[in-house]
C-alpha positions, -999 to +999 in steps of 0.1 A: -134+212+152-145+178+140-181+186+147-178+218+128-168+200+096-193+172+101-222+197+105-214+212+071-209+179+054-243+168+066-259+201+058-247+200+022-252+163+018-267+165-017-242+190-031-214+179-053-195+210-043-199+240-021-184+275-022-191+309-007-210+317-039-239+296-026-243+315+007-224+338+029-209+319+058-188+340+081-160+316+089-138+291+071-122+261+086-085+258+077-064+227+078-028+237+087+005+219+094+020+235+125+056+230+135+056+210+167+018+205+167+012+186+136-020+189+115-048+209+131-079+228+120-086+264+130-114+289+122-107+321+102-129+349+092-137+352+055-129+387+041-156+404+021-136+402-012-133+364-008-170+357-001-178+349-037-145+331-044-135+308-015-142+271-021-136+239-002-103+224-013-085+256-021-050+263-009-051+295+012-027+317+032-035+323+069-018+341+098-007+319+127+010+334+157+047+339+157+050+317+125+035+346+106+017+337+073+015+300+066-002+278+039-034+259+046-064+242+030-100+253+033-120+223+045-153+237+057-175+267+064-195+278+095-216+307+108-205+302+144-173+297+164-165+268+187-155+293+214-157+329+224-125+344+210-113+368+183-105+353+149-080+364+123-089+368+086-077+346+057-049+366+040-050+352+005-064+324-018-032+308-031-048+287-059-082+293-075-084+256-085-096+234-055-075+203-049-105+183-035-143+185-033-169+181-005-176+146-019-140+138-012-143+151+023-174+129+029-154+098+020-127+108+045-154+115+071-167+079+066-131+066+071-127+086+103-160+072+117-153+036+106-118+035+120-127+054+152-103+083+148-107+121+142-112+136+107-080+157+110-060+125+113-075+111+081-070+144+063-034+143+072-030+107+059-050+113+027-039+147+016-001+153+012+005+185+031+032+194+005+003+202-018-005+233+003+028+247-010+026+260-045+047+232-061+040+237-098+069+240-122+070+262-152+092+265-183+096+291-211+078+279-243+083+294-277+058+296-306+063+308-342+045+339-354+061+354-386+093+358-406+087+395-412+116+417-401+140+388-394+176+386-406+189+357-426+204+340-395+172+347-375+151+332-403+170+299-400+161+298-363+124+306-371+123+279-398+135+253-372+107+265-349+080+266-376+088+231-388+089+216-353+060+235-337+056+250-303+084+238-280+104+246-248+128+275-255+157+255-242+150+229-268+150+254-296+182+269-284+199+234-288+182+225-321+189+258-338+222+265-320+210+299-308+208+319-276+181+332-252+192+368-262+183+360-299+149+346-289+142+378-269+151+400-299+128+379-321+100+383-295+105+421-297+103+420-335+070+400-331+085+370-350+078+346-321+059+344-288+075+335-255+052+323-227+056+307-192+038+273-191+033+248-164+052+215-168+035+182-160+061+162-141+051+127-151+067+098-131+062+076-162+086+096-184+115+074-174+097+045-191+103+060-225+074+042-241+072+053-278+040+035-289+011+015-275+010-023-277-022-041-286-040-061-259-034-099-260-061-121-274-078-139-245-078-176-242-110-196-239-110-196-201-101-159-200-128-150-225-154-170-205-146-152-173-143-118-190-178-122-205-192-133-172-178-104-153-188-080-181-224-092-179-223-088-141-212-052-143-232-041-174-260-027-152-236-001-137-246-011-102-222-012-073-212-048-065-181-066-053-168-094-075-140-118-069-118-133-096-101-164-082-074-175-107-045-198-100-010-183-104-002-177-141-038-181-152-038-147-169-059-125-146-041-094-157-052-098-193-088-100-181-083-068-161-069-050-192-099-060-213-123-047-187-103-015-184-106-010-221-144-014-219-145+011-190-125+037-209-146+033-240-177+040-219-161+073-208-152+062-173-120+061-153-102+032-136-085+029-102-061-001-101-044-010-068-014-033-063-002-043-028+033-028-028+053+000-046+074-025-066+044-043-079+026-010-086+056+002-106+056-030-127+018-028-132+019+009-143+046+001-168+024-026-184-006-003-183+013+025-200+024+002-227-012-008-234-030+025-229-004+052-233+015+073-208-008+103-212-038+085-199-020+066-171-007+079-138+010+063-108+005+072-071+025+059-041+047+073-014+080+071-034+071+096-061+085+131-056+065+160-041+065+178-074+053+147-093+026+142-066+014+178-070+011+175-108-006+141-108-031+154-081-039+184-103-045+163-134-067+138-114-088+166-100-092+181-135-103+147-147-073+144-171-063+109-161-081+077-172-062+051-153-046+056-119-024+027-106-008+027-072-003+012-038-028+015-009-025+053-005-038+057-041-073+049-028-073+085-014-062+102-046-089+124-061-097+103-092-130+114-107-157+096-127-147+062-116-163+033-135-142+004-122-119-003-092-095-033-094-075-046-065-050-072-075-035-097-050-064-087-027-053-111+000-021-091+007-016-076+041+001-046+026-033-031+019-037-025+056-021+005+073-009-009+106+004+022+122+000+051+127-038+060+127-059+059+106-053+021+105-073+018+073-076-011+049-075+001+013-099-028+003-125-015+028-121+021+017-122+011-019-155-007-013-170+025+001-155+045-028-172+021-052-205+028-034-199+066-038-193+061-075-219+034-079-194+013-097-181-023-094-152-034-073-132-063-088-109-082-064-084-107-078-061-133-062-049-169-065-053-173-028-082-150-018-087-138+018-111-163+035-136-136+042-135-123+006-141-158-008-169-165+017-188-133+007-182-139-030-196-174-028-227-163-008-235-134-031-230-154-063-202-130-074-173-155-078-155-162-110-127-188-112-098-197-135-084-230-123-059-236-151-028-218-161-028-198-193-025-221-223-029-251-200+006-248-187+014-273-160+014-262-123+048-270-110+050-302-088+059-295-052+084-318-033+082-317+005+115-322+022+111-335+058+140-319+076+137-343+104+152-368+080+174-345+058+184-318+083+216-334+097+231-339+062+220-304+051+246-277+045+249-260+078+218-279+088+198-255+066+202-263+028+191-299+022+209-321-003+178-325-025+175-287-027+212-283-034+210-308-063+179-291-077+197-258-077+228-272-094+207-288-121+187-256-127+218-235-130+234-260-154+204-256-177+210-217-176+177-212-157+170-192-126+162-199-090+141-182-063+148-190-026+124-178+001+133-173+037+107-150+054+131-136+079+154-106+075+189-104+089+217-130+093+204-148+124+171-146+142+184-146+178+215-145+199+217-170+227+241-179+255+249-216+253+259-216+290+227-203+306+203-201+277+197-164+279+185-148+247+197-112+240+166-091+237+160-055+227+162-032+257+130-014+245+110-044+232+102-079+244+117-096+214+151-110+204+177-088+187+186-100+152+222-101+139+229-083+107+263-094+094+268-066+068+266-039+095+281-061+122+252-050+145+224-065+165+191-048+154+155-047+166+130-048+137+103-031+158+120+001+172+152+001+151+175+000+182+210-012+172+239-023+193+273-041+190+276-078+197+282-082+235+315-096+246+299-114+275+264-127+284+246-100+303+229-127+324+258-150+335+289-133+322+299-162+300+315-157+266+294-185+251+271-162+231+262-176+197+240-164+168+212-189+160+183-191+136+184-182+099+176-150+080+180-138+044+216-127+049+227-161+062+210-179+033+226-155+008+260-163+023+254-201+024+243-201-012+273-181-022+295-207-004+278-235-023+276-218-057+306-193-059+306-191-097+270-178-099+255-143-095+234-143-063+215-113-049+192-107-019+160-086-019+144-076+014+134-044+031+170-039+045+185-033+011+156-013-004+167+020+012+177+037-021+149+050-043+142+027-072+164-001-058+136-027-060+130-018-096+167-021-104+170-055-088+139-069-104+149-057-138+183-072-133+167-105-124+143-103-153+171-098-177+189-129-165+218-111-148+209-128-115+211-166-112+196-170-077+174-145-060+171-148-022+144-129-004+115-125+020+078-126+011+082-097-014+096-121-039+065-143-036+043-119-055+041-103-089+073-118-103+066-131-138+100-143-150+096-172-176+132-184-169+125-192-133+121-229-131+130-236-094+115-222-062+128-233-028+113-224+005+139-228+033+116-229+063+080-236+052+068-238+088+078-202+098+045-185+091+024-213+107+040-210+141+026-175+150+000-174+178-026-157+155-059-169+140-047-159+105-014-178+108-025-208+088-041-186+061-010-164+058+013-194+056-008-211+029-010-180+008+027-174+010+036-209+000+011-211-028+021-177-042+058-183-042+053-218-057+035-200-085+066-181-095+081-213-111+075-226-146+057-196-160+074-199-194+082-226-218+102-246-193+086-268-166+090-257-131+095-274-097+092-264-061+107-276-029+093-270+006+117-277+035+097-284+067+097-301+101+060-306+100+051-322+066+016-333+077+002-299+086-031-293+067-022-259+053+011-271+040-005-301+025-030-279+007-002-256-005+017-286-018-013-296-040-021-260-048-056-267-037-074-236-024-108-253-021-093-279+002-077-253+024-108-231+025-131-261+034-110-268+065-103-232+075-139-219+072-151-246+097-125-235+123-134-198+117-171-205+123-165-226+154-145-198+171-165-168+157-136-153+138-140-134+105-161-137+083-184-147+112-175-116+132-157-084+130-126-080+152-118-047+169-086-046+188-078-021+216-042-018+227-034+001+259+003+009+264+023+027+290+059+029+302+045+016+335+033-020+333+008-017+361-008+015+347-012-001+313-029-032+328-051-012+351-063+011+323-071-019+301-091-035+330-111-003+335-120+000+298-130-037+297-152-033+328-170-002+313-174-018+279-188-051+293-212-031+316-226-012+286-229-044+265-249-060+293-272-030+294-275-032+256-286-068+260-263-082+234-235-099+254-237-130+232-232-110+200-207-085+213-179-105+230-150-090+248-118-110+253-092-098+278-075-078+288-044-098+284-007-089+277+000-087+240+020-115+225+048-090+221+044-075+256+067-045+252+076-024+222+098+007+223+097+008+260+059+006+263+041-022+280+011-034+261-023-050+270-050-057+246-088-062+244-102-082+215-139-074+207-158-098+185-187-080+168-213-104+155-239-077+149-225-061+118-230-023+114-252-019+145-225-035+166-198-014+150-218+018+157-223+008+193-185+001+198-176+034+180-200+054+202-184+038+233-148+045+221-157+081+213-165+087+249-133+072+262-106+095+277-074+079+289-047+095+312-018+113+296+006+085+304-016+059+286-017+054+248-048+039+233-046+024+198-078+013+181-074-012+153-106-021+134-103-053+114-067-060+125-043-081+104-031-099+135-034-100+173+003-101+182 
């Protein structure tokens, strides 16, 4: 099926769209969502009456076995069948307007090839299958025609309508205190016109923005960078540009000015933020500056109806600015003149599971190529590879001072080897307690970061040392005090706290380690008079909960906000003057080549939340390793210093940007079978590489057990491939992987450009 689509995509490579009007193919390829089977493609015969109407991207109705008639998408055409069997005919075209084009399919085909998965998997991820169902919403609209023939009371209703203009019938009924029966009578008299009209369900309606706000005037540094970027992109040629600006330097205002230029030039803008909460905040700011009619939002939390309506407006080129999280890179925005990715270093841009394991930054780069437009990346702590490429292509712009020369908050490093014993519960040091107290007395706000969910991070027997692990995964269970349960953060297994140690039978089991719930409780113990809230993924189960909490914090109703890494980004609260990091070492201790980079980014970003208003800020890092180079660079907020050290290590060990990493994970319920399969693939791959004559530039490491050896009952072994040949190497590896077949009891996961190797 995949080959069938690809043949057509290549055949019509120069076409912006394709329909049966251009030729007379006999068969259409339909993308369907089958209960129990998932998303699949099947061939259907095209009826004669549809041969001049059917187009790629249209929603269609097709017969499918016992399920009868089901909805589908037309995703390709062919004059042949992949096998010798009878085909059924398409029953109906559900929507004359296509929901996507062949250009859109070509982008998805590239994604499938790059991430070594089939096109159907990418189609399923990119196109919400709910769009197949006719999800438009209509309402009865009423429009004035004449007063002729109306009674005195009816004339009063008509005068209200005439003065207000065309409106929903239900609104007129309320305004004129009338009924639907009266409106029907007036329609019969010819005094008004009633029509069914589609309603655009706009997710931004809740913002209730009445009028636009002008753009802020740029400062000297902002203006200089804006003009430099403007000159770079004035030739309308595809290029990737990095804006490296320290926290609170005012990158967003530069973005807005460039967006204004793009819209004036008749082009549209795609603006990505790393997470839904940040995308929502960003969209609110965009709507205030550019109006709700021209701005749309796209992420997984908007309703199916809203998604359908936004998709339709995008395809019809009725949206100028689309903001969203990573999935927005697949939305069918047309006529793109600029793509912006803010906080480009964030791991949330990478889909880690299931396939396709795409990176929105990589897809956006290809999308920019398709539209021949610039891609602008922004961050205070850029990804090492991004910074390296920007420097070496002369596409780097920097803002090293905060807006209006505001001071960067000083960082105090608290060595817990000295202060730990006197700390509250050995966790909250006295200097940090004093700083919190002083901040609260001044009616200012505090952010406390602990990058671990739950109350405690492991449960250990003090008699024999046994740690209670998840029965499905090779990791410790984490105690959640609110639910009074031990939980696994990988497979969601939950169990009650055991009465006795499963290893030695002792009753000396004790919760150890620290998570967000424990810090929240400790802070409430220390500051009982203050309003303290926690924000992490455990409490964000209700729709809009993140927005509610952040707005509450922004309005000053929360004194201390405790949270995981999600509070380290995007918060721009001028009343926050103190940031405390409970365990600054946590991110550095992972056995991964990106651990130092991730830790540095997190500490630098969260430190940047302090002192963004008129009051000076201060930051405290609690650590057991105060001399570690990445922590020292974060303390001084010195990216250049960190980059200079890190890039040397990356080059020495051939890690990105000096190679591309492709990770293969073989997993099975049988440990021996998983290891044997990994060994067989490694042997075949190394043999092919030797024949290819590039063993020095295509390096295979492993197989070895994954750092987390078992997840959800599956034993895991990994191969790490270092590709130092660029596109040629990637094509070679992709070709090899396409030929692999694994036994049914083995699961193969292919992760191109993985975030970690855990």
